[in-house]
C-alpha positions in Angstrom: -12.1 -23.9 31.5 -14.8 -26.5 32.0 -17.9 -26.0 30.0 -21.1 -25.0 31.7 -24.2 -27.0 30.9 -25.3 -26.2 27.4 -22.0 -24.5 26.6 -19.8 -25.9 23.9 -16.3 -24.9 22.8 -15.9 -23.1 19.4 -14.2 -26.1 17.8 -13.0 -29.6 18.6 -9.6 -29.1 17.1 -6.9 -26.4 17.4 -7.1 -25.5 13.7 -4.7 -22.5 13.5 -1.4 -24.3 14.1 -2.5 -27.3 12.0 -3.4 -25.0 9.1 -0.1 -23.1 9.4 1.9 -26.4 9.4 -0.1 -27.7 6.4 0.5 -24.5 4.5 4.2 -24.6 5.0 4.4 -28.3 4.3 2.4 -28.0 1.1 4.5 -25.0 0.0 7.7 -27.1 0.5 6.2 -30.0 -1.4 5.3 -27.7 -4.3 8.8 -26.2 -4.1 10.2 -29.7 -4.7 7.7 -30.6 -7.5 7.8 -27.2 -9.3 10.7 -25.1 -8.0 10.1 -21.4 -8.0 12.4 -19.6 -5.6 12.1 -16.1 -4.4 15.1 -13.7 -4.6 18.0 -14.2 -2.1 17.2 -10.9 -0.4 13.9 -12.2 0.8 15.4 -14.3 3.6 16.5 -11.3 5.9 13.1 -9.6 5.4 11.5 -12.9 6.5 13.6 -13.1 9.6 12.6 -9.6 10.7 8.9 -10.4 10.0 9.2 -13.7 11.9 10.6 -11.8 15.0 7.7 -9.3 14.8 5.1 -12.1 14.4 6.5 -14.0 17.4 6.6 -10.9 19.5 3.0 -10.2 18.6 2.0 -13.7 19.5 3.7 -13.3 22.9 1.9 -10.0 23.5 -1.4 -11.7 22.6 -0.8 -14.7 24.9 0.3 -12.5 27.8 -2.8 -10.3 27.4 -5.0 -13.4 27.5 -3.2 -15.0 30.4 -3.4 -11.7 32.4 -7.2 -11.9 31.9 -7.2 -15.5 33.0 -8.7 -16.8 29.8 -7.6 -19.5 27.4 -5.1 -19.0 24.6 -6.3 -22.3 23.0 -8.7 -21.7 20.1 -10.7 -24.8 20.8 -11.4 -24.1 24.4 -14.2 -22.1 26.1 -13.2 -18.5 27.0 -13.6 -17.1 30.5 -14.1 -13.5 29.4 -14.1 -11.2 26.5 -10.7 -9.5 26.0 -10.7 -6.1 24.3 -7.5 -4.5 25.4 -3.8 -4.9 24.4 -3.5 -6.1 20.8 -7.3 -6.9 20.8 -7.9 -3.1 20.6 -6.6 -3.2 17.1 -7.8 -6.6 15.8 -10.3 -9.2 16.9 -7.9 -11.8 15.8 -4.3 -10.6 16.4 -3.0 -14.1 17.0 -4.2 -15.1 13.5 -2.6 -12.0 12.1 0.6 -13.2 13.7 0.1 -16.7 12.3 -0.3 -15.3 8.8 2.7 -13.0 9.2 4.8 -16.0 10.5 3.7 -18.1 7.5 4.8 -15.3 5.1 8.0 -14.9 7.1 8.8 -18.7 6.8 8.0 -18.5 3.1 10.4 -15.5 2.7 13.2 -17.2 4.8 12.9 -20.4 2.8 12.6 -18.3 -0.4 9.5 -20.4 -1.1 7.2 -18.9 -3.7 4.7 -21.6 -3.1 4.4 -21.0 0.6 3.5 -17.4 -0.1 1.1 -18.4 -2.9 -0.7 -20.7 -0.5 -1.1 -18.1 2.2 -4.5 -16.8 0.9 -5.8 -20.4 1.4 -4.5 -20.3 4.9 -6.4 -17.1 5.5 -9.6 -18.7 4.1 -9.1 -21.8 6.3 -8.5 -19.7 9.4 -11.7 -17.7 8.7 -13.9 -20.8 8.1 -12.4 -23.3 10.6 -11.3 -21.0 13.5 -12.5 -17.4 13.3 -16.2 -17.9 12.4 -16.7 -20.6 15.0 -14.9 -18.6 17.6 -17.0 -15.5 16.9 -20.2 -17.5 17.1 -19.0 -18.8 20.5 -18.2 -15.3 21.7 -21.5 -13.9 20.4 -23.3 -16.7 22.2 -21.4 -16.2 25.4 -21.1 -12.4 25.6 -24.0 -11.2 23.5 -24.3 -7.5 23.0 -20.8 -6.9 24.5 -19.2 -9.0 21.8 -21.4 -7.4 19.0 -20.4 -3.9 20.2 -16.8 -5.0 20.2 -17.1 -6.5 16.7 -18.7 -3.4 15.4 -15.8 -1.2 16.5 -12.8 -3.5 16.0 -11.9 -5.1 12.7 -11.5 -8.8 12.2 -7.9 -8.5 10.9 -6.3 -5.1 11.0 
């Protein structure tokens, strides 16, 4: 969506996929430098979690597309979406991203990927969620504030 005069996007970069990739890459590097593998049984659990995370991402994207608003975190939204997975979390896509990162760590048996996941969460909050919520509050005012008051940021 093209910005209206005076309207700016929440961010200039699509931080979430960059942060997920950096988390997994840093985990793999640390796995090489200081090996600390998880038990073998963690891989199947990771596979199940990955399927659930990807299914959740698709549900989120479908909900946004149905409302004709952007899925891209660095673009201006067309409308406030509060149904579908957004009834349960203000950021269900980021919940899915964190779950997918944990799933990748489990499938790779990477202790370090799991250990770095809290930094991913912090990065998502500071670089994606807080700017997006400022954008939504600016654009939707009291409607967004009421939504934020009744729906948790994560779960």
